[in-house]
C-alpha positions in Angstrom: -18.2 237.6 9.6 -19.7 234.2 10.4 -17.1 231.5 9.4 -18.5 228.7 7.2 -22.0 230.2 7.4 -24.5 229.2 4.7 -26.9 231.7 3.3 -30.5 230.7 3.3 -31.6 228.8 0.2 -33.8 226.0 1.8 -37.1 227.0 0.2 -38.2 229.0 -2.8 -40.1 231.7 -0.9 -42.5 233.5 -3.3 -43.4 236.9 -1.9 -47.0 238.0 -1.6 -47.8 241.8 -1.3 -49.6 243.3 1.7 -52.9 243.3 -0.1 -52.9 239.5 -0.3 -52.4 238.8 3.5 -55.7 237.0 3.8 -54.6 234.3 1.5 -50.8 234.4 2.1 -48.8 231.6 3.7 -45.6 231.8 5.6 -43.7 230.8 2.4 -45.1 234.0 0.8 -43.9 236.3 3.6 -40.5 235.0 4.8 -37.6 237.0 3.5 -34.0 236.0 3.1 -31.3 237.7 5.2 -27.5 237.4 4.9 -26.0 237.9 8.4 -22.6 238.3 6.8 -23.8 241.6 5.2 -21.9 244.2 7.3 -24.0 247.0 6.0 -27.1 245.8 7.9 -28.5 248.2 10.4 -30.7 247.3 13.4 -34.3 246.8 12.4 -37.2 248.7 13.9 -40.2 247.1 15.7 -40.7 243.4 16.3 -39.4 240.9 13.7 -38.2 237.3 13.8 -35.0 235.6 12.5 -34.9 231.9 11.7 -31.6 230.1 12.0 -31.1 226.5 11.2 -28.5 224.4 13.1 -27.8 221.7 10.6 -26.0 219.2 12.8 -26.6 216.2 15.0 -23.0 215.4 15.8 -23.8 215.5 19.5 -26.4 212.8 18.9 -23.8 210.6 17.2 -21.4 211.2 20.1 -24.1 210.4 22.6 -24.9 207.1 20.8 -28.4 208.3 19.9 -30.4 207.8 16.7 -29.1 210.2 14.1 -31.2 212.1 11.5 -31.8 215.5 13.2 -29.3 217.1 10.8 -32.1 217.4 8.3 -34.6 218.8 10.8 -34.2 222.5 9.7 -35.0 221.7 6.1 -38.2 219.7 6.9 -39.4 222.2 9.5 -39.0 225.0 7.0 -41.1 223.1 4.4 -43.9 222.6 6.9 -43.7 226.1 8.1 -43.9 227.5 4.6 -47.3 225.9 4.1 -49.0 227.4 7.1 -51.3 230.4 6.8 -49.9 233.9 7.6 -51.5 235.5 10.7 -48.8 238.0 11.7 -50.1 240.9 9.6 -48.1 243.4 7.7 -46.0 244.9 10.5 -44.2 241.7 11.7 -41.6 240.2 9.4 -39.8 236.8 9.5 -36.3 236.6 8.0 -34.6 233.3 7.1 -30.9 233.6 7.9 -29.9 230.2 6.6 -28.1 227.3 8.3 -25.1 226.8 10.5 -23.5 224.0 8.5 -20.3 222.2 8.1 -20.1 218.4 8.0 -16.3 218.4 8.5 -16.3 220.8 11.5 -16.4 219.8 15.2 -19.5 220.1 17.2 -17.9 222.8 19.4 -17.0 224.8 16.3 -20.5 224.6 15.0 -21.8 225.7 18.4 -19.5 228.7 18.3 -20.9 229.7 14.9 -24.4 229.4 16.2 -23.5 231.6 19.1 -22.1 234.2 16.8 -25.2 234.0 14.6 -27.6 234.5 17.5 -25.6 237.4 18.9 -25.6 239.0 15.4 -29.4 238.6 15.1 -29.9 240.2 18.5 -27.6 243.1 17.5 -30.0 243.7 14.6 -32.9 243.8 17.0 -34.4 240.6 15.7 -35.8 237.8 17.8 -34.0 234.5 17.2 -35.8 231.2 16.5 -33.3 228.3 16.1 -34.4 225.1 14.5 -32.1 222.1 15.1 -30.4 219.8 14.9 -29.6 217.7 18.0 -30.0 219.2 21.4 -26.4 220.3 21.3 -28.1 223.3 19.7 -28.9 224.5 23.2 -25.4 225.4 24.3 -24.6 227.4 21.2 -28.0 229.2 21.4 -27.6 230.0 25.1 -24.1 231.4 24.6 -25.4 233.6 21.8 -28.3 234.9 24.0 -26.0 235.6 26.9 -23.6 237.5 24.7 -26.4 239.4 23.1 -27.7 240.5 26.5 -24.2 241.4 27.8 -24.9 245.1 27.9 -27.8 244.8 30.4 -26.8 241.5 32.0 -30.3 240.3 33.0 -30.9 237.1 35.0 -31.3 234.7 32.1 -33.2 231.5 33.1 -33.6 228.4 31.1 -36.9 226.5 30.5 -36.6 223.1 28.8 -39.4 220.8 27.7 -37.7 217.5 27.6 -37.7 213.9 28.9 -34.0 214.2 29.6 -32.1 216.5 32.0 -29.2 216.7 29.5 -27.0 217.4 32.6 -24.5 214.6 31.9 -20.9 215.1 33.0 -18.5 215.6 30.1 -15.0 215.9 31.7 -13.9 212.5 30.4 -15.9 211.8 27.2 -16.3 215.4 26.1 -19.6 217.3 25.3 -22.5 215.9 23.4 -26.2 216.3 22.9 -26.8 215.3 26.6 -24.4 217.7 28.3 -25.5 221.2 27.2 -27.3 222.2 30.3 -24.4 220.9 32.5 -22.1 223.1 30.4 -24.4 226.1 31.0 -24.4 225.4 34.7 -20.6 225.1 34.8 -20.1 228.2 32.7 -22.1 230.3 35.0 -20.6 228.8 38.1 -17.2 229.7 36.8 -18.3 233.3 36.1 -20.3 233.5 39.3 -23.4 234.4 37.3 -27.1 233.7 37.7 -28.3 230.3 36.4 -31.7 228.8 37.0 -32.9 225.8 35.0 -36.2 224.0 35.0 -37.3 221.0 32.9 -40.9 219.9 32.2 -41.6 216.3 31.1 -38.8 214.3 32.7 -39.1 210.6 32.3 -37.6 208.6 35.2 -36.8 205.6 32.9 -34.8 207.9 30.6 -32.4 209.4 33.2 -29.8 207.7 35.4 -30.0 208.1 39.2 -26.8 210.1 39.3 -28.6 212.9 37.3 -31.5 213.0 39.9 -28.8 213.1 42.6 -27.0 216.0 40.9 -30.3 217.9 40.6 -31.2 217.3 44.3 -27.8 218.7 45.3 -27.8 221.7 43.0 -29.5 225.0 43.8 -31.8 226.5 41.2 -32.5 223.4 39.2 -36.0 221.8 39.4 -38.4 219.7 37.3 -41.7 218.1 36.7 -42.0 214.6 35.4 -44.1 213.6 32.5 -46.4 211.8 35.0 -46.6 215.0 37.0 -47.9 216.8 33.9 -50.3 213.9 33.1 -51.8 213.9 36.6 -52.0 217.6 37.3 -54.5 220.1 35.9 -53.4 223.1 33.8 -53.8 225.6 36.6 -51.6 223.6 38.9 -48.8 223.3 36.3 -49.1 227.0 35.5 -48.8 228.0 39.1 -45.7 225.9 39.5 -44.2 227.4 36.4 -45.1 231.0 37.5 -43.3 230.4 40.8 -40.2 229.0 39.1 -39.8 231.8 36.5 -40.7 234.7 38.9 -37.0 235.7 39.4 -36.1 235.1 35.7 -35.7 238.5 34.1 -35.3 236.9 30.7 -36.0 233.3 29.5 -34.3 231.0 27.0 -37.0 228.5 25.9 -36.0 225.2 24.4 -38.3 222.4 23.1 -37.0 218.9 22.5 -39.4 217.2 20.2 -38.7 213.9 21.9 -40.6 215.2 24.9 -43.8 214.3 23.1 -45.6 211.0 22.9 -44.4 209.0 19.9 -48.0 209.0 18.5 -47.5 212.7 17.9 -43.8 212.8 17.3 -42.4 209.6 15.9 -39.5 211.3 14.0 -37.1 212.1 16.9 -33.8 211.0 18.2 -35.3 209.1 21.1 -38.9 208.0 20.8 -41.1 208.3 23.9 -44.1 205.9 24.3 -45.1 207.8 27.5 -44.3 211.3 26.3 -46.2 214.5 26.8 -49.4 215.7 25.2 -48.6 218.5 22.7 -51.8 220.5 23.4 -51.2 220.7 27.1 -47.5 221.5 26.4 -48.5 224.3 24.0 -50.9 225.8 26.6 -48.0 226.0 29.1 -45.5 227.3 26.6 -48.0 230.0 25.4 -48.4 231.1 29.0 -44.6 231.4 29.4 -44.3 233.3 26.1 -47.1 235.7 27.2 -44.9 237.0 30.1 -42.8 238.9 27.5 -39.6 237.4 29.1 -38.7 235.0 26.3 -35.7 236.3 24.3 -35.1 233.2 22.1 -36.5 229.8 21.5 -35.6 226.6 19.6 -37.0 223.3 18.6 -34.6 220.4 18.4 -34.3 216.6 17.7 -36.7 216.4 14.7 -35.4 213.5 12.6 -37.1 213.4 9.3 -35.7 210.0 8.2 -37.6 208.5 11.1 -40.8 210.5 10.8 -44.2 209.3 9.6 -46.1 211.6 7.1 -44.1 214.6 8.5 -46.0 214.4 11.8 -43.0 215.7 13.9 -41.8 218.4 11.5 -45.4 219.6 11.2 -45.8 219.7 14.9 -42.5 221.7 15.3 -43.7 224.2 12.6 -47.1 224.5 14.3 -45.4 225.4 17.6 -43.5 228.2 15.7 -46.8 229.4 14.3 -48.4 229.8 17.7 -45.4 231.0 19.6 -44.5 233.8 17.2 -48.1 235.2 17.6 -47.9 235.3 21.4 -44.3 236.7 21.4 -45.1 239.4 18.9 -48.1 240.5 20.9 -46.3 240.6 24.2 -42.8 241.6 23.2 -41.2 244.3 25.2 
């Protein structure tokens, strides 16, 4: 059982039959699923499971701009309005939110980990919508546990302006420490850990973080300026080289990696952020490898958004990624 888990009631999904697929929208095809139902059996074929992480406690702790707690709700609203292109054989289940305003961030991450592990045990592909980027550590732990039987080399690909590798021994974990926690966890277990970041902004990271990356094996990055100056083929070749030894990939997309003209509703706006179309092309290429086992979109802050630009962009990424993943899933 998933303690303090909230069943999905974020949107009134109105079901459309298979003979109406040409006019159906996501809101007509998403089905609700209660992960606490112990009678559930593993599903056949390729299906997706949406999990909301309704918390930005890590952003508060990190002295960031709060508001991402409402990200899951707004992303669902935008997603529900998009046209359905996944046919009749692929299903999307909404599993509700990890919620609990009076719970600690670590407790919420544990619940997310349990939900992701549960989803994988049901042979569903997890899509997590945050929430602050503290989402990442809970999601990663759930994927790692869900893959425990085969123990593949699970790499991490992060689209972000921040490394989120901050030390946490004195102040405790927050939204900027998740990937350092992953690194430390795997170092303790003597397990594989490779981490790459695309979109790093020099002015958004202290020198000690660049120093940590330089001294640490299997962590590499491209800056936002690298992405701006390079052509698509060059970036793709770099990515291919980096992910070659990753048997499976956890993909995480921080919405604050985008230029604020495209994503104003985030925890930390970026005037020199990435172009979303170039980013989508790279992400689609990664998804087409068939290695991605879970992805999330984080740091959407509706209270700071303009005309739902950011939540709509997040939903649009889900729209395209699910098509690529369903086609190349193995």
